[in-house]
C-alpha positions in Angstrom: -45.9 -43.7 34.0 -43.9 -43.9 37.1 -43.9 -40.6 39.2 -40.0 -41.2 40.4 -38.4 -41.2 37.0 -36.7 -38.1 35.9 -39.4 -36.1 33.9 -38.2 -34.6 30.9 -40.5 -32.0 29.1 -40.2 -31.2 25.2 -41.9 -27.8 24.1 -42.2 -28.2 20.3 -43.0 -30.8 17.9 -40.7 -29.7 15.0 -37.7 -31.2 13.9 -35.7 -30.8 17.1 -38.3 -31.8 19.2 -39.2 -34.9 17.4 -35.6 -36.2 17.2 -34.9 -35.6 21.1 -38.2 -37.4 21.7 -37.4 -40.3 19.5 -33.8 -40.4 21.3 -35.2 -40.7 24.9 -38.5 -43.2 23.8 -36.5 -46.3 25.4 -34.7 -44.3 27.9 -35.8 -44.5 31.9 -37.9 -41.1 32.1 -41.0 -39.8 31.3 -41.3 -37.2 28.5 -44.1 -35.0 28.1 -44.3 -32.9 24.5 -46.1 -30.0 24.4 -47.2 -28.0 21.1 -49.7 -26.1 19.8 -50.9 -28.1 17.4 -51.2 -32.2 17.4 -49.4 -32.8 14.2 -45.9 -32.1 12.9 -45.6 -30.3 9.8 -42.6 -31.5 7.2 -41.7 -27.8 6.5 -39.6 -28.4 3.7 -42.6 -29.0 1.6 -44.6 -26.4 2.4 -44.5 -24.0 -0.7 -45.7 -27.2 -2.6 -49.2 -26.9 -0.5 -49.0 -23.4 -1.0 -48.6 -23.8 -4.5 -51.4 -26.3 -5.1 -49.3 -29.3 -5.4 -49.8 -31.2 -2.2 -52.8 -31.0 0.5 -51.9 -30.0 4.2 -52.4 -33.4 5.1 -49.8 -34.9 2.8 -47.1 -33.2 4.7 -48.5 -33.6 8.4 -48.2 -36.4 10.9 -50.3 -36.7 14.0 -48.1 -36.4 17.0 -50.3 -38.7 18.8 -49.6 -41.5 16.3 -45.7 -41.0 16.5 -45.9 -41.6 20.2 -48.1 -44.6 20.0 -45.2 -47.0 20.4 -43.6 -44.9 23.4 -45.0 -45.9 26.3 -42.8 -43.2 28.6 -44.3 -40.3 26.2 -47.2 -38.1 26.8 -48.5 -35.2 24.6 -50.3 -32.0 25.7 -51.7 -29.8 23.1 -51.4 -26.3 24.7 -49.7 -22.9 23.9 -47.0 -22.4 26.7 -47.5 -19.0 28.5 -44.6 -18.9 30.5 -41.7 -20.5 32.4 -40.6 -20.6 36.1 -37.3 -21.7 36.0 -36.8 -21.7 39.6 -39.5 -23.5 40.2 -39.0 -26.0 37.1 -42.9 -25.4 35.9 -43.9 -25.0 32.1 -46.9 -23.0 32.2 -49.6 -23.5 30.0 -53.4 -22.0 30.1 -54.8 -23.6 33.2 -52.0 -26.2 33.5 -48.6 -26.3 34.9 -46.2 -29.1 34.0 -43.3 -30.0 36.3 -39.8 -30.7 34.7 -36.4 -32.1 35.6 -35.0 -31.5 32.4 -36.6 -29.1 29.7 -36.2 -28.9 25.7 -36.9 -25.6 24.3 -37.7 -26.3 20.5 -39.9 -24.2 19.4 -38.5 -23.0 16.1 -38.9 -19.6 14.1 -41.3 -16.9 13.2 -41.4 -14.7 9.7 -38.5 -11.9 10.2 -39.9 -8.5 8.3 -36.9 -6.4 9.4 -38.8 -3.3 10.4 -40.4 -3.1 6.6 -43.5 -1.0 7.0 -46.7 -2.5 6.0 -44.8 -6.1 5.4 -46.4 -7.7 8.7 -49.9 -6.4 7.9 -50.0 -7.0 3.9 -47.7 -9.5 2.7 -48.2 -13.3 3.1 -46.1 -15.6 5.4 -45.1 -19.3 4.7 -44.2 -20.5 7.9 -47.5 -22.6 8.8 -50.0 -25.0 7.2 -52.6 -22.5 7.6 -50.2 -19.8 5.7 -49.7 -22.3 3.2 -53.4 -22.8 2.6 -54.5 -18.9 2.6 -52.0 -18.6 0.1 -53.1 -21.2 -2.2 -56.5 -19.8 -1.9 -55.6 -16.6 -2.7 -53.8 -17.6 -5.5 -56.6 -19.4 -7.2 -58.7 -16.4 -6.1 -56.6 -13.9 -8.1 -57.2 -16.1 -11.4 -60.9 -16.4 -10.9 -61.4 -12.5 -10.6 -59.0 -12.0 -13.4 -61.1 -14.3 -15.7 -64.0 -11.9 -15.4 -62.0 -8.7 -15.2 -62.5 -6.7 -18.0 -60.0 -3.7 -17.0 -57.0 -4.6 -18.2 -54.8 -2.8 -15.8 -56.6 -4.3 -13.0 -56.4 -7.7 -14.6 -52.6 -7.3 -15.0 -52.6 -6.5 -11.2 -54.4 -9.6 -10.1 -51.7 -11.8 -12.0 -48.5 -10.0 -10.5 -47.1 -12.3 -7.7 -44.1 -10.5 -5.6 -42.0 -12.9 -3.9 -39.5 -11.0 -1.4 -36.3 -13.1 -0.3 -34.1 -15.2 -2.6 -33.4 -17.9 0.0 -34.4 -21.5 -0.7 -37.9 -20.9 0.2 -38.2 -18.0 -2.3 -36.7 -19.8 -4.9 -38.7 -22.8 -4.7 -42.1 -21.2 -4.5 -41.3 -19.0 -7.4 -40.3 -22.1 -9.4 -43.8 -23.8 -8.6 -45.6 -20.8 -9.2 -44.1 -20.4 -12.6 -45.0 -24.0 -13.2 -48.6 -23.8 -11.7 -49.5 -20.7 -14.1 -47.9 -22.0 -17.2 -49.1 -25.7 -16.8 -52.5 -26.2 -14.9 -53.8 -22.9 -15.0 -53.4 -22.3 -18.8 -55.3 -25.4 -19.4 -58.1 -23.9 -17.0 -58.3 -20.6 -18.4 -58.1 -21.0 -21.9 -59.2 -17.4 -22.4 -57.4 -15.9 -20.3 -53.7 -14.3 -21.5 -51.7 -15.8 -18.9 -48.7 -14.0 -20.7 -49.6 -11.1 -18.6 -48.9 -13.1 -15.2 -45.6 -12.1 -13.7 -44.0 -13.9 -11.0 -41.3 -11.3 -9.2 -38.5 -12.5 -7.2 -37.2 -9.7 -5.3 -33.8 -10.3 -3.4 -31.5 -7.4 -1.5 -28.3 -9.2 -2.0 -26.0 -9.7 -5.4 -27.4 -13.2 -5.9 -30.2 -15.8 -4.7 -29.0 -18.7 -2.6 -26.3 -17.2 -0.6 -25.6 -20.5 1.1 -24.5 -22.3 -2.5 -21.7 -22.1 -4.7 -21.4 -19.6 -7.1 -22.0 -21.8 -10.0 -25.2 -23.3 -8.5 -26.6 -20.0 -7.6 -25.9 -18.9 -11.3 -27.5 -21.9 -12.6 -30.6 -21.4 -10.3 -30.6 -17.7 -11.6 -30.6 -18.7 -15.1 -33.3 -21.6 -14.7 -35.6 -19.0 -13.1 -35.7 -16.6 -15.7 -35.9 -19.3 -18.2 -39.5 -20.1 -16.7 -40.7 -16.5 -17.1 -39.5 -15.5 -13.5 -38.4 -11.9 -13.1 -35.7 -12.0 -10.7 -34.4 -8.6 -9.3 -31.1 -8.6 -7.4 -29.7 -5.8 -5.5 -33.4 -4.5 -4.7 -34.4 -3.4 -1.4 -38.0 -3.1 -0.2 -39.0 0.3 1.4 -42.7 -0.5 2.3 -45.8 -2.6 1.1 -49.0 -1.5 0.8 -52.5 -3.4 0.2 -52.1 -3.1 -3.6 -48.4 -2.4 -3.9 -44.6 -3.0 -3.6 -42.6 0.0 -2.9 -38.7 -0.4 -4.0 -35.8 1.5 -2.8 -34.7 3.7 -5.8 -36.5 1.3 -8.3 -39.9 2.4 -8.4 -43.3 0.9 -7.5 -44.9 -2.6 -8.4 -48.6 -3.0 -8.2 -49.3 -6.3 -7.2 -52.4 -7.8 -5.1 -50.3 -10.9 -3.8 -46.8 -10.4 -2.2 -45.0 -13.5 -0.2 -42.5 -12.6 2.4 -39.6 -15.0 2.5 -36.9 -12.6 3.2 -35.9 -13.9 6.6 -36.6 -15.7 10.2 -36.3 -15.1 13.8 -36.6 -17.1 16.8 -40.0 -17.6 18.1 -39.2 -16.8 21.2 -42.0 -15.7 24.0 -40.8 -12.5 25.4 -42.7 -13.7 28.9 -40.3 -16.2 29.1 -37.6 -13.9 30.4 -34.8 -15.2 28.1 -32.2 -12.7 27.0 -32.4 -12.8 23.0 -29.4 -11.8 20.5 -29.0 -11.6 16.9 -32.2 -13.1 15.0 -33.9 -13.5 18.4 -31.9 -16.5 19.3 -30.5 -17.4 22.7 -27.0 -17.8 23.3 -26.2 -21.5 24.7 -23.2 -23.2 25.9 -21.5 -25.7 23.5 -23.4 -28.6 25.2 -26.6 -26.7 24.4 -27.5 -25.8 27.9 -28.8 -22.5 29.1 -25.9 -20.8 31.3 -27.9 -19.8 34.3 -30.1 -23.2 34.0 -27.9 -26.4 33.2 -31.6 -28.6 33.1 -32.6 -26.2 30.1 -31.4 -27.1 26.7 -32.4 -25.0 23.7 -31.9 -26.1 20.4 -32.8 -25.3 16.4 -33.7 -22.0 15.3 -34.0 -20.8 19.1 -30.5 -21.4 20.1 -27.1 -19.8 19.1 -24.5 -22.2 20.0 -21.7 -20.2 22.1 -18.5 -21.7 21.2 -16.6 -19.1 18.6 -17.7 -20.7 15.2 -19.9 -18.7 12.9 -24.0 -19.0 13.7 -25.2 -22.0 12.4 -28.2 -21.9 9.7 -31.9 -22.2 11.0 -32.4 -25.3 8.8 -33.7 -28.7 9.7 -30.6 -30.8 9.8 -29.3 -28.4 12.5 -32.5 -28.9 14.6 -32.3 -32.8 13.9 -28.7 -32.8 15.2 -29.3 -30.6 18.2 -32.2 -32.4 19.0 -30.4 -35.8 19.3 -27.4 -34.0 21.1 -29.4 -32.4 23.9 -31.4 -35.8 24.6 -28.1 -37.9 24.7 -26.4 -35.3 27.1 -29.5 -35.5 29.3 -29.1 -39.2 29.3 -25.1 -38.8 30.1 -26.1 -36.6 33.3 -28.7 -39.2 34.2 -25.6 -41.4 34.2 -23.6 -38.8 36.5 -21.3 -38.3 33.4 -20.6 -35.0 31.9 -22.5 -33.5 28.8 -20.6 -33.5 25.6 -20.4 -30.2 23.1 -22.3 -30.2 20.0 -20.5 -30.2 16.7 -22.5 -29.7 13.7 -21.8 -32.1 10.8 -22.9 -30.4 7.7 -25.0 -33.0 5.6 -25.1 -30.3 2.5 -28.3 -28.5 1.4 -30.7 -28.9 -1.6 -33.0 -26.6 -3.4 -35.4 -27.5 -6.3 -36.1 -25.2 -9.2 -39.2 -26.8 -11.1 -39.5 -30.0 -12.6 -36.0 -31.8 -13.5 -34.0 -28.7 -12.0 -32.1 -28.6 -8.6 -29.2 -27.6 -6.9 -27.9 -29.6 -4.6 -24.4 -29.7 -2.3 -23.6 -32.8 -0.2 -20.5 -32.1 1.3 -18.0 -31.2 -1.4 -19.7 -32.7 -4.1 -22.5 -30.3 -6.3 -24.9 -31.3 -8.4 -27.0 -29.4 -10.6 -29.9 -30.3 -13.4 -32.2 -33.7 -13.5 -29.4 -35.8 -11.4 -29.8 -33.2 -8.3 -33.5 -33.3 -9.0 -33.6 -37.1 -8.5 -31.6 -36.8 -5.4 -33.9 -34.0 -4.0 -36.9 -36.3 -4.6 -35.3 -39.3 -2.9 -34.2 -37.1 0.2 -37.6 -35.7 0.4 -39.8 -38.7 0.1 -37.5 -40.9 2.4 -37.7 -37.9 5.1 -41.2 -37.7 5.1 -43.0 -39.5 8.0 -45.6 -42.1 7.5 -45.9 -44.6 4.5 -49.5 -43.2 3.8 -47.8 -39.4 3.5 -44.7 -40.9 1.0 -47.1 -43.0 -0.9 -49.5 -39.5 -1.5 -46.6 -37.3 -2.3 -45.4 -39.9 -4.8 -48.5 -40.1 -6.7 -49.0 -36.2 -6.7 -45.9 -36.0 -7.9 -46.1 -38.5 -10.5 -49.5 -36.7 -11.8 -47.7 -33.5 -12.0 -44.7 -34.6 -14.1 -46.3 -37.2 -16.1 -49.6 -35.0 -17.2 -48.5 -31.5 -16.1 -51.4 -31.2 -13.7 -52.3 -30.8 -10.3 -55.1 -31.9 -8.2 -55.3 -29.9 -5.5 -56.9 -26.2 -7.1 -59.6 -26.2 -4.9 -60.5 -23.0 -2.9 -61.5 -24.2 0.6 -62.1 -22.9 2.9 -63.5 -20.1 1.2 -62.4 -16.7 2.2 -63.2 -13.4 0.4 -60.3 -12.4 -1.6 -58.7 -9.5 -0.1 -59.0 -7.5 -3.8 -61.4 -4.7 -4.0 -61.7 -3.1 -7.3 -63.1 -0.1 -6.0 -59.8 0.6 -4.4 -58.0 1.1 -7.9 
């Protein structure tokens, strides 16, 4: 790559970073993509890895494969340890990478809101490692329950608490209920799975707050018809290794707690960037950092300071901001003024098991089977790579036609956190 061309560094290979990269692929710049992983994860289907519907590699795609046809792009697999804004350097362990323009797009991490014990004892669902750990743990719980003679301990092993009634919590609750009532019921014919409980806890008075009231009610009724216990207006006070303590509503014994109640920007405090609500960094309407106009912050990290309500931390926002930041860099290279960002709301969608979903496309809303078909098509087309689309299609078809899931493997094996002596 030519050393005289402007250098653009993108930190983060998620939706925002990837779409920025694509926008710059034919530009007269040298682009360096930095990520701690060598793959892009399709996060909307992460819960299906945790629920034994898909393998991790089905929703991941190698970043180096993506950049093969981008001769102006290189990839560095590393953790960013610091940023020197004055010298325009991104610092990694043993490596400093110079930039003329910088796009920060490192996404978000789980927000526990100071709940005692949540970070230590609850599972998270933000990475492929998290999803595989959850899958292994859930399947291990049923293996332990199948040989447990104590009824109370058996019930404890088969109680699954999900904290947070947003899209991830709702989708995982539905997928887990179907896993239990379908494939696992066949796998454990001598185990009374009517004792298994999936409990969804939401602090607000409704699930899926970003959807119209009619769709929220549909999703709530759908989950309850699947056997999911939905507890609204319920706050978690603290979590221990084997219990979930609710404010003024008692204690729920459970071996498994999944926290999906919120996220915060994944900002490294060593970068010296001021953070606001949800750990996000305020940027001007052009997505530039106020004191460093050559730095663009996008996706879950950024809060656009334009007087409007804060944008949601979702893939559509990250994608649009990634494209816009890249286009603004190209404008500046042509000595033109960067343009303010305007988010185009393309809608939202959540599936609740087979044949059921809620979809909002602009002003139009759908529920039920039609919404589920829309959800299927959109997610299949959004996956990166022909192989991934084919494998996901085959897995979904198998699950739909014979109510079975091929991904019920506990590997790599890890000892279950359950300890009978502690009960």
